[in-house]
C-alpha positions in Angstrom: 0.1 0.1 -0.2 1.1 3.6 -1.1 1.7 5.0 2.5 -0.1 8.3 3.1 -0.5 9.5 6.6 -3.9 9.8 7.9 -3.7 13.3 9.2 -2.2 14.4 5.6 -5.2 12.6 3.7 -7.8 14.0 6.3 -6.9 17.6 5.3 -6.5 16.9 1.6 -9.7 15.7 1.5 -11.2 18.2 3.9 -9.5 20.8 1.7 -11.6 19.3 -1.7 -15.0 19.1 0.6 -14.8 22.6 1.4 -14.1 23.7 -2.2 -17.1 21.6 -3.3 -19.0 23.4 -0.8 -17.8 27.1 -1.5 -18.3 26.6 -4.6 -21.5 25.1 -5.0 -23.7 28.6 -5.3 -22.3 29.0 -8.3 -25.0 26.1 -9.7 -27.6 27.3 -7.7 -30.0 30.1 -9.1 -31.5 33.2 -7.2 -34.1 32.0 -5.8 -32.0 28.9 -3.7 -29.0 31.1 -3.5 -31.7 33.7 -1.2 -32.3 30.7 0.8 -28.4 29.8 1.8 -26.7 32.0 5.0 -25.1 35.3 3.6 -21.5 34.2 3.8 -22.1 31.2 1.6 -24.3 32.9 -0.9 -21.8 35.3 -1.6 -19.4 33.1 -2.6 -20.7 32.7 -5.8 -18.3 33.9 -8.2 -19.2 37.3 -9.7 -18.9 37.7 -14.1 -16.7 40.4 -14.7 -18.0 43.3 -17.0 -17.6 41.1 -20.2 -19.1 38.9 -19.4 -22.4 40.5 -17.9 -21.8 43.7 -19.3 -21.5 47.3 -18.0 -19.4 49.9 -18.0 -15.6 50.4 -16.6 -14.4 54.0 -16.7 -11.0 55.0 -15.6 -11.0 58.8 -14.3 -8.1 61.2 -13.7 -8.6 64.3 -11.6 -7.2 67.2 -13.7 -3.9 68.3 -11.5 -4.3 71.8 -13.4 -8.0 72.0 -11.6 -6.4 71.3 -8.3 -3.3 74.0 -9.0 -5.8 76.6 -10.2 -8.0 76.4 -6.9 -4.8 76.1 -4.4 -3.6 79.6 -6.5 -6.9 81.1 -5.2 -7.3 79.8 -1.9 -3.6 81.0 -1.1 -3.7 84.2 -2.7 -7.1 84.7 -0.5 -5.3 83.2 2.7 -2.3 85.8 1.6 -4.3 88.8 1.7 -6.5 88.1 4.6 -3.5 87.4 7.0 -1.5 90.5 6.1 -4.9 92.8 6.7 -5.5 91.0 9.9 -1.8 92.6 11.2 -3.0 95.9 9.0 0.4 95.5 6.8 -0.3 97.0 3.4 0.6 95.5 0.8 -0.2 95.9 -3.8 0.0 94.2 -6.5 -1.5 90.9 -4.8 -1.7 88.5 -7.9 -1.0 84.6 -8.8 -0.2 83.0 -12.4 0.0 79.5 -12.1 2.2 78.3 -9.0 3.4 81.8 -8.3 2.2 84.4 -6.6 3.6 88.2 -6.1 3.0 91.1 -3.7 5.3 94.2 -2.7 5.1 94.9 0.8 4.6 99.4 1.0 6.5 99.7 3.9 9.7 98.4 4.6 9.5 99.0 8.1 6.4 96.3 7.7 8.3 94.3 6.4 9.2 91.8 9.8 5.7 91.5 10.1 5.2 90.9 7.1 7.4 87.6 7.2 5.5 86.6 11.1 1.8 86.8 9.7 3.0 84.4 6.4 5.7 82.2 8.9 2.3 79.2 9.0 2.2 79.4 5.0 6.1 79.3 4.2 7.4 77.0 7.4 4.8 76.8 9.7 4.7 72.9 8.9 7.0 69.8 8.1 6.0 70.1 4.3 5.1 74.1 3.9 3.0 75.6 1.6 4.5 78.0 -0.3 8.5 78.6 -0.8 9.3 82.7 0.0 12.0 84.8 -1.9 12.4 88.4 -1.1 13.0 90.9 -3.8 14.0 95.1 -3.4 11.9 97.3 -1.9 9.6 94.6 0.1 8.7 92.3 -3.2 8.1 88.6 -2.3 7.0 85.9 -4.7 6.0 82.5 -3.5 5.9 79.0 -4.8 3.3 77.0 -4.4 5.1 73.4 -3.8 4.8 69.7 -5.1 4.2 68.6 -1.8 1.2 70.8 -1.4 -0.8 69.9 -4.8 0.7 66.4 -4.1 -1.5 66.7 -0.6 -4.4 68.4 -2.0 -4.5 66.0 -5.2 -4.7 63.4 -2.6 -7.7 65.0 -0.8 -8.9 65.4 -4.0 -9.6 62.0 -4.9 -10.8 60.9 -1.6 -13.8 63.7 -1.8 -14.3 62.6 -5.7 -14.8 58.7 -4.5 -17.5 59.3 -1.7 -19.1 62.3 -5.0 -19.0 59.5 -7.3 -20.0 56.6 -4.8 -23.0 58.8 -3.7 -24.0 59.5 -8.0 -24.0 56.1 -8.6 -25.9 55.1 -6.0 -28.5 57.4 -6.7 -29.1 55.6 -10.6 -30.3 53.1 -8.0 -26.7 51.0 -8.9 -25.6 48.7 -5.7 -22.5 47.0 -6.9 -20.3 49.3 -8.3 -16.7 48.9 -7.9 -14.8 52.3 -7.5 -11.8 52.4 -5.8 -8.9 54.6 -6.2 -5.8 54.2 -8.4 -2.5 55.5 -8.3 -2.1 59.1 -7.5 -4.9 60.7 -9.5 -7.1 58.5 -11.0 -10.3 56.4 -9.9 -11.3 53.5 -11.5 -15.5 53.2 -11.7 -17.1 49.8 -12.8 -20.9 49.3 -12.8 -22.3 46.5 -14.1 -25.9 46.0 -16.2 -25.4 49.5 -16.9 -27.8 50.3 -20.2 -26.7 53.3 -20.9 -22.7 54.3 -20.2 -23.3 58.2 -21.3 -25.6 59.4 -18.9 -22.7 57.8 -16.3 -20.2 59.3 -17.9 -22.0 62.7 -18.4 -22.9 62.1 -14.2 -19.4 61.9 -13.7 -18.0 64.2 -16.4 -19.5 67.2 -14.6 -18.0 68.9 -11.5 -21.6 70.1 -10.4 -20.6 73.1 -8.6 -23.6 75.3 -8.5 -24.2 78.7 -6.9 -27.3 81.6 -7.2 -25.7 85.3 -8.4 -27.0 88.3 -8.2 -26.6 90.4 -12.2 -24.2 93.2 -11.6 -26.7 96.3 -13.3 -24.0 98.7 -12.5 -22.9 98.6 -16.4 -23.5 96.5 -19.4 -22.0 93.4 -20.6 -20.9 94.9 -23.7 -18.9 97.9 -22.1 -17.5 94.9 -19.0 -16.4 93.1 -22.0 -14.7 96.3 -23.5 -13.0 97.4 -21.1 -12.5 96.0 -17.3 -15.5 94.9 -15.3 -16.1 95.9 -12.2 -14.5 94.4 -8.9 -16.4 91.7 -7.4 -17.9 90.9 -10.8 -17.1 88.7 -13.3 -18.5 87.9 -17.3 -20.6 84.8 -17.6 -22.3 83.2 -20.6 -25.2 81.1 -21.3 -25.3 77.7 -22.8 -27.2 79.4 -25.3 -26.6 79.0 -29.2 -25.6 82.2 -29.3 -24.5 81.8 -25.4 -25.9 85.2 -23.5 -23.6 87.1 -21.7 -24.1 88.1 -17.8 -22.3 90.4 -15.5 -22.9 89.1 -12.2 -21.6 89.8 -8.7 -18.3 87.0 -7.6 -19.8 86.1 -4.3 -22.5 84.0 -4.9 -26.0 84.3 -2.5 -25.9 80.7 -2.5 -23.7 77.7 -3.5 -23.8 73.9 -3.0 -22.7 74.0 0.7 -26.7 75.9 1.1 -28.8 72.7 -0.6 -30.2 70.1 1.8 -32.2 68.3 -0.8 -33.3 68.4 -4.3 -35.7 66.6 -6.3 -36.7 66.0 -10.3 -40.2 65.9 -11.5 -41.8 65.4 -14.6 -44.7 67.0 -16.6 -47.0 64.5 -17.5 -48.6 67.0 -20.5 -44.9 67.7 -22.5 -42.5 65.6 -20.5 -40.4 68.2 -19.1 -38.6 68.0 -16.0 -38.4 70.7 -13.6 -35.8 70.2 -10.2 -36.7 71.6 -6.9 -34.5 72.5 -4.0 -34.6 72.2 -0.2 -32.2 74.7 1.1 -30.3 74.5 4.9 -31.9 76.5 8.0 -29.2 79.1 8.0 -29.1 79.2 4.1 -32.9 79.6 4.3 -32.7 82.5 6.8 -30.1 83.9 4.7 -32.1 83.8 1.2 -34.8 85.1 2.1 -33.2 88.1 3.5 -31.6 88.9 0.5 -34.4 88.4 -1.8 -36.5 90.5 0.2 -33.6 93.5 0.2 -33.2 92.7 -4.0 -36.8 92.6 -5.4 -36.8 93.3 -9.2 -33.2 92.6 -9.5 -32.2 89.4 -12.1 -30.8 86.4 -10.3 -28.3 83.7 -12.3 -28.2 80.5 -11.6 -24.3 79.1 -12.5 -23.7 75.4 -12.8 -19.6 74.9 -13.5 -19.2 78.6 -14.6 -21.7 78.8 -16.8 -24.9 80.9 -16.7 -28.3 77.7 -16.2 -31.2 79.7 -16.4 -31.9 83.3 -15.2 -34.9 85.0 -13.0 -36.2 88.5 -11.7 -36.9 88.1 -8.1 -40.6 88.8 -8.0 -41.3 87.4 -4.4 -39.5 87.1 -0.9 -38.4 83.7 -1.0 -38.7 82.3 2.6 -39.9 78.2 2.8 -36.3 77.2 1.7 -37.6 75.3 -0.9 -36.8 77.4 -4.1 -37.1 75.9 -8.1 -34.2 75.7 -10.2 -35.6 77.6 -13.8 -34.5 76.2 -16.8 -35.7 74.4 -19.9 -34.7 70.5 -18.7 -35.5 67.2 -20.1 -37.1 64.4 -17.6 -34.0 62.7 -17.6 -31.4 66.4 -17.4 -33.8 67.3 -14.0 -32.9 63.7 -12.8 -29.2 64.1 -13.2 -29.0 67.8 -12.1 -31.2 66.3 -8.8 -28.7 63.6 -8.2 -25.5 65.7 -8.8 -26.7 68.2 -5.9 -27.6 66.0 -3.4 -24.2 64.3 -3.8 -22.5 67.4 -3.6 -19.7 68.9 -6.0 -16.5 67.1 -7.1 -13.4 69.4 -5.7 -12.2 69.3 -9.4 -13.3 68.0 -13.4 -12.4 64.1 -13.8 -11.5 63.5 -17.5 -12.2 60.2 -18.6 -8.6 58.7 -20.3 -10.4 55.1 -20.5 -13.8 53.4 -21.3 -14.3 49.7 -22.2 -18.2 49.0 -22.1 -20.0 45.9 -23.1 -24.0 45.9 -23.5 -25.3 43.6 -21.0 -27.1 40.6 -23.0 -24.1 40.7 -25.3 -22.2 39.6 -22.3 -24.2 36.0 -21.4 -24.0 35.0 -25.0 -20.2 34.6 -24.6 -19.9 33.0 -21.0 -22.1 30.6 -22.6 -19.5 29.7 -24.9 -17.1 30.4 -22.7 -18.9 27.7 -20.6 -19.0 25.3 -23.8 -15.4 25.8 -24.6 -14.2 24.7 -20.8 -16.3 21.8 -21.1 -15.4 20.7 -24.2 -12.2 20.4 -23.1 -12.4 18.8 -20.0 -13.9 16.0 -21.8 -10.6 16.0 -24.8 -8.1 15.9 -22.5 -10.4 13.5 -20.4 -10.4 11.4 -23.5 -6.9 11.4 -24.3 -6.0 10.4 -21.0 -8.0 7.9 -20.7 -7.1 6.2 -23.7 -2.9 6.7 -22.8 -3.7 5.7 -18.8 -6.6 3.9 -18.3 -7.3 3.3 -14.7 -4.9 6.2 -14.3 -6.1 7.9 -16.3 -9.7 8.5 -14.3 -7.6 9.0 -11.6 -7.1 12.5 -13.0 -10.0 13.0 -14.1 -11.1 12.8 -11.8 -8.7 15.3 -10.5 -9.2 17.7 -13.4 -12.5 18.2 -12.0 -11.4 18.8 -8.0 -8.8 20.5 -9.7 -11.7 23.0 -11.9 -13.9 23.0 -8.4 -10.8 24.1 -6.3 -10.1 27.1 -8.8 -14.3 27.8 -8.4 -13.7 28.0 -4.9 -11.1 30.1 -4.4 -12.2 32.7 -6.6 -15.1 33.5 -5.0 -13.2 33.3 -1.9 -11.1 35.9 -2.6 -13.6 38.2 -4.9 -11.9 37.4 -8.0 -14.5 38.2 -11.2 -14.2 36.1 -14.0 -13.8 37.2 -17.1 -13.7 36.0 -21.0 -9.9 36.2 -20.5 -10.5 34.0 -17.3 -12.2 31.3 -19.0 -9.4 30.8 -21.1 -7.2 30.4 -18.2 -9.1 27.9 -16.7 -9.1 26.1 -20.1 -4.9 26.8 -19.8 -5.1 25.4 -16.3 -6.8 21.9 -17.3 -4.4 21.5 -20.1 -1.5 22.5 -17.1 -3.1 20.1 -14.9 -3.2 16.8 -17.1 0.6 17.7 -18.0 1.6 17.9 -14.4 0.2 14.8 -14.1 1.6 13.2 -17.8 4.9 14.2 -15.8 4.3 12.3 -12.5 2.7 9.0 -14.5 5.8 9.0 -16.7 7.6 8.9 -13.8 6.5 6.3 -12.3 6.3 4.2 -14.7 10.3 4.4 -15.2 10.1 4.1 -11.5 8.5 0.5 -12.1 10.4 -0.1 -14.9 13.1 -0.3 -12.4 11.9 -1.9 -9.2 9.5 -3.8 -10.3 7.3 -2.8 -7.4 4.0 -1.2 -7.8 4.0 0.8 -4.0 7.9 1.7 -4.2 7.2 3.4 -7.9 4.7 4.9 -6.9 6.7 6.3 -3.7 9.4 7.4 -5.5 7.7 8.3 -9.0 5.3 11.0 -7.1 8.3 12.6 -4.9 10.9 12.7 -7.7 8.1 13.7 -9.2 7.1 16.5 -7.7 10.2 19.0 -7.8 9.8 18.6 -11.8 6.2 20.0 -11.8 6.7 22.6 -9.0 9.8 23.9 -11.4 8.1 23.8 -13.9 4.5 25.6 -12.3 6.6 27.7 -11.1 7.6 29.6 -14.5 4.0 29.8 -15.1 3.2 31.6 -11.4 6.8 34.1 -12.0 4.7 35.3 -15.6 1.3 35.4 -14.6 2.3 37.2 -11.5 4.3 40.0 -13.5 0.6 40.0 -15.8 -1.1 40.7 -12.7 0.6 43.3 -11.9 0.8 45.5 -14.8 -2.5 44.7 -16.5 -6.6 45.4 -15.3 -9.9 44.2 -16.2 -10.5 41.4 -18.3 -6.7 40.8 -18.8 -5.7 41.4 -15.2 -9.1 38.4 -14.9 -6.9 35.8 -16.6 -3.6 36.6 -14.6 -5.7 36.4 -11.6 -7.3 33.2 -12.9 -3.9 31.7 -13.8 -2.3 32.6 -10.6 -4.7 30.6 -8.2 -4.7 27.5 -11.2 -1.3 27.4 -10.4 -1.5 26.5 -6.9 -4.3 24.0 -7.3 -2.9 22.4 -10.2 -0.1 20.9 -7.9 -1.9 20.4 -4.6 -5.0 18.1 -7.0 -1.8 16.4 -9.2 0.7 16.0 -6.3 -1.7 15.1 -3.5 -5.0 14.7 -4.3 -3.9 11.9 -7.1 -2.2 10.4 -5.3 -4.5 9.4 -2.4 -7.2 8.6 -5.0 -4.5 5.6 -6.2 -3.1 5.3 -2.7 -7.6 4.3 -2.2 -7.4 2.1 -4.9 -4.7 0.0 -4.1 -5.8 -0.5 -0.5 -9.0 -1.8 -1.9 -7.8 -3.7 -4.8 -4.5 -4.2 -4.2 -3.6 -4.5 -7.9 0.0 -5.8 -8.8 -0.1 -2.8 -11.7 -1.7 -0.1 -12.5 0.4 0.1 -15.8 -1.3 -2.7 -17.5 -3.2 -1.3 -21.2 -1.0 2.0 -20.5 0.1 3.3 -24.2 1.8 6.0 -22.9 5.5 3.9 -23.5 5.4 4.2 -27.4 9.4 6.4 -27.3 10.5 4.7 -25.0 13.2 2.7 -27.3 14.0 5.4 -29.5 17.0 7.0 -30.5 16.7 10.2 -32.4 19.6 11.8 -33.3 18.1 15.8 -32.1 21.7 17.1 -32.0 22.7 15.6 -35.2 20.6 18.3 -36.9 21.1 21.3 -34.8 23.0 23.6 -37.0 20.4 22.9 -39.5 17.7 23.4 -36.9 19.6 26.4 -35.6 20.1 28.2 -38.7 16.3 28.1 -40.3 15.1 29.1 -36.5 17.8 32.3 -36.7 17.0 33.0 -40.3 13.1 32.8 -39.0 14.4 35.6 -36.0 15.7 37.5 -38.0 13.0 37.5 -41.4 10.8 38.0 -38.1 12.7 40.9 -36.5 13.2 43.0 -40.8 9.6 42.4 -40.8 8.7 44.4 -37.8 10.9 47.4 -38.3 9.5 47.5 -42.2 6.2 46.6 -42.5 5.2 46.5 -38.4 2.3 45.4 -36.4 -1.3 46.5 -36.2 -1.1 48.2 -32.8 -4.6 47.8 -31.2 -5.7 51.1 -29.1 -4.1 50.3 -26.3 -0.6 51.5 -27.8 -0.9 54.1 -30.0 -4.6 55.0 -28.5 -8.5 55.8 -30.4 -11.5 54.3 -30.2 -12.7 50.8 -30.7 -16.8 50.6 -31.8 -19.5 48.0 -32.2 -22.4 48.5 -33.7 -25.4 46.5 -34.5 -28.1 47.8 -37.3 -31.7 47.8 -36.0 -32.4 46.4 -39.3 -31.6 44.2 -42.0 -27.2 43.9 -41.8 -24.9 46.2 -41.7 -23.0 48.6 -44.4 -19.7 49.1 -44.0 -19.3 51.8 -46.5 -22.2 53.8 -45.5 -20.8 54.0 -42.1 -17.8 55.2 -43.0 -19.4 57.8 -45.4 -20.8 59.1 -42.7 -18.3 59.5 -40.1 -15.7 60.9 -42.2 -17.8 64.1 -42.8 -18.3 64.5 -39.4 -15.3 63.0 -37.7 -11.5 64.3 -38.1 -8.8 61.9 -39.0 -8.4 58.0 -40.5 -12.1 55.9 -39.1 -11.6 52.4 -40.8 -15.0 50.0 -40.8 -15.3 46.3 -40.8 -18.7 44.0 -40.6 -18.4 41.4 -38.3 -18.6 37.6 -39.3 -22.5 37.8 -38.1 -23.0 40.7 -41.5 -25.6 42.4 -38.5 -22.6 44.1 -37.1 -19.8 46.1 -37.8 -16.5 47.7 -36.4 -15.5 50.7 -36.3 -12.2 51.8 -35.3 -11.9 55.7 -34.9 -7.6 56.4 -34.6 -6.3 58.7 -32.0 -7.8 62.2 -31.9 -5.6 65.2 -31.5 -6.5 67.1 -28.4 -6.6 64.6 -25.6 -8.7 63.0 -23.9 -11.4 64.8 -24.3 -11.0 64.7 -27.8 -11.5 61.3 -27.8 -15.0 60.9 -26.0 -16.0 63.9 -28.5 -15.6 61.4 -31.4 -17.6 58.6 -29.6 -20.1 61.3 -29.0 -20.0 62.4 -32.8 -20.6 58.8 -33.4 -23.4 57.9 -31.4 -24.9 61.1 -32.2 -24.5 60.2 -36.4 -25.2 56.3 -36.3 -27.6 56.2 -33.1 -31.1 55.9 -34.9 -30.1 53.1 -37.1 -27.3 51.2 -34.8 -27.5 50.1 -31.2 -24.1 50.0 -29.6 -22.5 47.0 -28.3 -19.5 47.8 -27.4 -17.5 50.7 -27.0 -13.1 51.0 -26.2 -11.8 54.2 -25.9 -8.3 54.7 -24.8 -6.8 58.0 -24.3 -3.0 59.0 -25.1 -2.0 59.0 -21.8 -3.1 56.0 -20.7 -1.5 54.3 -24.3 1.6 55.4 -23.4 1.5 53.4 -20.1 0.4 50.8 -21.4 3.4 50.7 -23.9 6.2 51.5 -21.3 5.0 48.9 -18.6 3.9 46.5 -21.2 7.7 46.2 -22.5 8.6 46.0 -18.7 6.8 43.6 -18.3 8.3 41.1 -20.4 11.8 42.1 -20.0 10.8 41.7 -16.1 9.7 38.7 -17.0 12.5 36.9 -18.6 15.2 38.7 -15.7 12.8 36.6 -13.8 13.5 33.5 -15.3 17.0 33.8 -16.3 17.3 34.1 -12.2 15.4 31.4 -11.3 16.7 29.2 -13.7 20.0 30.4 -12.9 19.4 29.3 -9.7 17.8 26.2 -9.8 20.2 25.1 -12.6 23.4 26.4 -14.0 24.3 29.6 -15.8 24.3 27.4 -19.1 21.0 26.4 -18.5 19.4 30.5 -17.4 21.1 31.6 -20.9 19.8 27.9 -22.7 15.8 28.9 -21.7 16.5 32.5 -22.3 16.9 32.0 -26.3 14.9 29.7 -26.1 12.4 32.3 -25.1 13.6 34.8 -27.2 12.6 32.6 -30.1 9.0 32.0 -29.1 8.3 35.6 -28.5 10.3 36.9 -32.0 7.9 33.9 -33.8 4.7 35.0 -32.0 5.4 38.5 -33.0 6.2 37.7 -36.6 2.8 35.6 -36.4 0.8 39.0 -35.5 3.3 40.7 -38.1 2.1 38.0 -41.0 -1.6 37.8 -40.3 -2.3 41.7 -39.3 -4.2 40.6 -36.0 -4.4 43.5 -33.9 -1.8 43.8 -31.2 -3.2 45.1 -28.3 -2.7 44.4 -23.9 -4.3 40.1 -24.7 -1.3 40.0 -27.1 1.1 40.9 -24.3 -0.8 38.3 -21.7 -0.8 35.7 -24.6 3.2 36.2 -25.2 3.8 36.3 -21.8 1.8 33.0 -21.4 3.9 31.6 -23.8 7.0 32.6 -21.9 5.6 30.7 -18.9 4.4 27.4 -21.1 7.7 27.3 -22.9 9.8 27.1 -20.0 7.5 24.9 -18.3 8.2 22.4 -21.3 12.1 23.4 -21.3 12.4 22.5 -17.2 11.5 19.1 -17.8 13.9 18.0 -20.4 16.6 20.4 -18.2 16.0 18.6 -14.9 16.5 15.2 -17.0 19.2 16.4 -18.7 20.8 17.9 -15.3 20.2 14.3 -13.5 21.8 12.7 -16.4 24.3 14.8 -15.8 25.0 13.6 -12.1 25.6 9.4 -13.4 27.4 10.1 -16.7 29.5 13.1 -16.7 31.8 11.6 -18.9 29.4 11.1 -21.5 29.9 13.6 -24.7 27.2 16.0 -24.1 25.3 15.6 -27.1 25.0 11.9 -27.0 23.6 12.9 -23.5 21.4 15.4 -24.4 19.9 13.6 -26.8 18.9 10.2 -24.2 17.7 13.0 -22.3 15.5 14.3 -25.0 14.1 11.0 -26.0 13.7 9.9 -22.6 11.3 12.6 -21.8 9.7 12.4 -25.3 6.6 10.6 -24.3 6.1 12.9 -22.0 6.8 16.0 -23.9 4.3 15.3 -26.9 1.7 14.0 -23.9 1.9 17.4 -22.6 1.7 19.3 -25.4 -0.8 17.3 -27.0 -3.0 18.0 -23.9 -2.3 21.8 -23.9 -3.1 21.6 -27.6 -6.1 19.5 -27.4 -7.9 22.3 -24.6 -7.1 25.5 -26.5 -8.0 23.7 -29.7 -11.6 23.6 -27.7 -11.4 26.7 -26.6 -10.6 27.8 -30.5 -13.6 26.3 -31.3 -16.2 26.8 -28.8 -15.2 29.9 -27.4 -16.9 31.9 -30.2 -15.3 35.1 -32.6 -14.2 37.5 -28.9 -11.7 34.7 -27.4 -10.8 33.5 -31.4 -7.9 35.1 -32.0 -6.7 35.6 -28.3 -6.6 31.1 -28.4 -4.7 31.0 -31.7 -1.8 33.2 -30.7 -1.6 30.4 -27.7 -2.3 27.3 -30.0 0.6 29.0 -31.8 2.8 29.5 -29.4 2.6 26.2 -27.7 3.5 24.7 -31.0 6.4 26.6 -30.9 7.4 26.0 -27.4 7.5 22.4 -28.2 9.8 22.6 -31.0 12.1 25.3 -29.0 12.7 23.0 -25.8 14.0 20.2 -27.8 16.1 22.3 -31.0 16.7 25.6 -29.5 17.4 24.8 -25.6 19.6 21.5 -25.5 21.5 22.5 -28.3 22.5 26.1 -26.6 24.2 24.0 -23.7 26.4 22.5 -26.1 27.3 26.1 -27.9 28.5 27.0 -24.4 30.6 24.1 -23.3 28.5 22.9 -20.4 30.8 20.7 -18.4 29.4 17.8 -16.9 32.2 17.4 -15.0 30.8 19.8 -12.5 27.4 17.5 -12.1 29.7 14.9 -11.0 28.7 13.5 -7.2 30.8 10.5 -7.4 29.3 7.6 -8.1 29.3 7.8 -11.8 28.5 4.7 -13.8 29.8 3.6 -17.8 29.2 0.4 -19.5 26.3 -1.1 -19.8 24.6 2.0 -18.0 25.6 4.4 -20.5 24.5 1.5 -23.7 21.1 2.2 -21.7 20.9 6.1 -21.7 22.0 6.0 -25.5 19.8 4.0 -26.5 16.8 5.8 -24.7 16.4 4.1 -21.8 15.1 5.6 -19.0 18.1 5.6 -16.8 17.6 8.3 -13.7 
């Protein structure tokens, strides 16, 4: 019997049972979930926006707004402090982050410095730095630390306001979180009107009431200089109407206790009513009583919303905002008043919106692909391993259940690339079992004792499985760090899968086989196993290494030349712009008509192509001059032009600042993955192994980039995810081959290196082909059944797995000869020669 202590067995199956319990909510409907305890029901996996539908917005707080606000505040503070101590000054002005003034009486200079000391040195981080000039001149520069501090506070306040505004839309499960120093991520699932959300979040909604200054006409104020304390403001009318208004408001946001919207049933127009605070009610009553007959204007974000003449005293504290509102416009204004103003303008720098109905269809395709992948690889495993294949199928089911359970426990949303990660986990999980089973098969041939073969096979294969999976873990962790949204979901799912794969392959499978042995007490488990088709292979791989090296080098050089001359079809993730998918409300989509209509309203290049079902079209609007606001304006123009004839199923907008950051981080991610893997292989093996692994990985990356150049496929962030995944998988296979070479080098240090490498590859050839076959089958299922959205990504992975298998044999191994790996470094003392050497040369297992 294969001995496993009872407490280990108990822990293993307790973990499996717990995973099953945590995964159960994913199989239940809403009615059944409502009857479960909340701690259990809440373990259900949330779907990502690409599978559920909704909007992902990345908002940026404009630093210029913070600087402008701080400039006005500090100028006012300086003036107040100097007046408090009766210091006379002149020329107090501010521009950008620089403030200037002059102290009129030099004798008061010290008093001025004392009064302003709290600003210049009153804390660890002074508000301003002071430079003194001649004749009492002073120059203040607002410090970076002050701007950064108020920017951070503005982010916190903005998140609160955003949360309040979205909550009033009736959305309960929106995700709002900070990203970096000046950005906020907003994810709202099941959102039918993303444009309304952007309008709500894009307006600061600084509302105020002002009296009109009647001391001069607007035209005179524009031609000359407006009176002190008054400004010229314009309405939103076309053409705009100017008003000379007093700068000091009689009501502002802090004076409103609430707001509500009402709709006229006869004409569907909207009205907005506000409720003032008690203090504001009293003050407003006095103001209206003393200014009857004067015109009052309502200002929203520095634009005159409406104007009306004061005819009666308003003492009730209820104020209707005059204006020509639509029903939705009135509701939105009421929402913004109740939630309070934003401290600064929020600019949408990235948008990814998917129509809710399409997400469900994509999710169904993903589920079908996962089931098909599991069936394909299970048939393969049972066909080759019989009874061990059945154990592998059980372990596969446990693996998927544990992935689902942990994702629900950690709150990891399932995205469409995450579905691809589950399919990849199916392949990687069975790869690990193939490694173990092949090692067990080799051990049984040496010992002829089933229990010993199983014990040694599992124990000795565990280190190889760990090495192979750590390379995948490294690239997945790097991808998780640099990505966001759906791609981050892929990385998170893959990270979880690496851990569950190791657990199920090394512990659950061993426990299953142990239970079988204890019940049936078979003499062998390997009856009918057909995986040894290459046991007696003696292929001289290194004999043609010069040819394979030359061909690979030529292909790599050709790819680099094509990359430099032709280039890749870069997606909006790297160059900015917009991708918009529309579906015709009637009939089929007409790309030519769409392109003609859009070229008349949008500056720059517009490309339109029909989708496979002919009902929809994909519009690409190239990056606009003018930054993020120009990108959003372009999308608005597309909506206005096409909304009568088409529904908008998907919108992706990436501004120039985000696209530049993605390009930088993606490049650094690939470099970081290569460096991390170089260090890991170097620590686990020798430097020659590390160099060989890196050269083989670079070969795979270059040829994969060549695939993008050759096919013209769009290269975006999912392309980076595919490349990093290929890097991890390619090294997975390379590590297995290297592990066998290292073992043989320890036993046969005097054997010529090319012969030893050939023997090592022949010994692992069965597992190399079977592991590649399981992964390729799983990905093939995803390619066939996963739907159009994921197909290109899957095709790249299929290509990469095939190329990675090739490079692990014909690139990674010959590099060891090129760099003259010294076998004597691995000599441990008990070298075998003679017959054993003959065995290894013929490809028979020798370790």
